[in-house]
N, C-alpha and C positions, 0 to 999 in steps of 0.2 A: 703258359700263360702268367704272368702273378696279377691278381687279384689285391685294388689295395684295401687297406679296414676303412683308413678315415672315411671313403670318397660315400660306404656304408652305411657309415654311423652318422653323416649329416644326413644325405637320401628319405634314412628312414625317423630324424625328428628329434636326438637324442643330444644336438651338439647345444653351445650352449644359450643359444638363441631361442631353443626351447625354456631350458633353466630361467632364463630372464626371462620370457615368454608368464611362464606358472606363475612364476614373482609376483609380477608388478599383476596379474588377474586375478591374485589372493590378496594381496596388500592394498592395490588400489577403491575398490569401495568398501575397506574398513579408512582407509584417508579420507577420502570421500565423504563418507555416515558425520567421521566426527567431526568432519571440516562446516557440514552445510549445520548440522546442532551446532557449536559452537556459537557460528553468525546468528543465529536465528533465535539463539539468547541475547543477542549484545542488540538486535533492532526494538526499537522503540513505537512498540505493539501501543500506546495506554494514549499515545498522542500529547505527551504531558514534554517538554523540553527542558523539563532542567535534568530527568536522570535518563540518559538511554542505558542506562544498568538492567537486568531487574534486580531490587531487592526489596521490593515491598515483599510482606506476609503476605499467607494465603486469607485470609480471613480481610483482613481492608480490602483486597481486589475483590474476593468475593461479595463483601459487600458493599461496596463502588457500582462490581458489575450487575447489580438484583436492584438497586437502586433507578437508576435511570438506564433508557435504552440507546447502542450506538448514534442511530440518527438524534436523536436527541441532542445527546453529550457535544455530534454534528454543530445541530444549528445552533444552539449556542454558542459555540466555536466561530464560526463564522459571522456571526454578528456582532458579537466583541471585533471579530478582526475589519469587519466594516466600518463602522466604527471608527475605532481604530485608523486603519490606513483607508482604503476604499474598495465600492463593491468589486470592482475590476481584481481587487487579491483574491476577493471572499471566492467568487466564482469563478476563478482558476483554482483554488486548494478545493471546490467542491470539488470539478471534473475531476481533478490528481484523488479524494478519498473513492470515489465512485470504479475510476477503475484500476484502482487497490482495494478496494472489498465490493464487488461487486453486490454482495445483498444488498446494501446499501440504496440498487441502479429505483427498489418499487418507492421511496423515500424522495429522490432525486428533485421532485417533479415541487410538491414542499416546501421541499427544504429553499427549492430558488424561488417561489413568489413570494413566499418569507424575504428572502432576503431582498428585494423589489420591492414590495411592501415597508422594509425598514430601509432602504437607500431612497423611498419620497419621504420617511420624515424627517433622515440626517441632509439632503442632499439638494430636495424637491424636486417637483414632475421630470420635467425637460436636462438637469443635470443627468439624474439616474438611469433614463433613458441611455444618454446616451453611453454607457458602463454596458448595456447590454449584450450577450453572448448567444450564441448557444445550443446554450449548459443547457439540456433538460428538456431540449425539445418548446427553446424560447420562452418559458415559462417565469421566468426572470421576468424579461418583457413583460407577459401579463399580471405577474404580479403589480410593476409600474405601474400599469394603465387599469389597475383594479380601484377602485371607490377604496376611499380609505376609511376607515372606524377610530 
């Protein structure tokens, strides 16, 4: 009786499939880490639409970051957006910002109330109320209903 040596090789796992698997096991994580790192550097984390590539110097970034809190920057940006577009767009972007950065959740109520008060100043109470959405537990609506100071 003759025994085949090729049959024993594939049963022990030393065939070409095993070599390909080992190569992928070594190369694939490296490729994923590098591509993820490159993708993160291309994301516009600052919120400015002028340039999505990280080109600012570290001194400029640290000076701006220490001067204003992220929730204050977001509030100002959304208030400007409310005046330029409408409260619905600002509320949508508030929800997206909170979903994207969960650390802003604790500031969502105050930002939504500020948007509600600003909407009343710009659009009047009845039109401002028409933009109300369930963002941050209806805080926008409570800002619209709050007495203006």
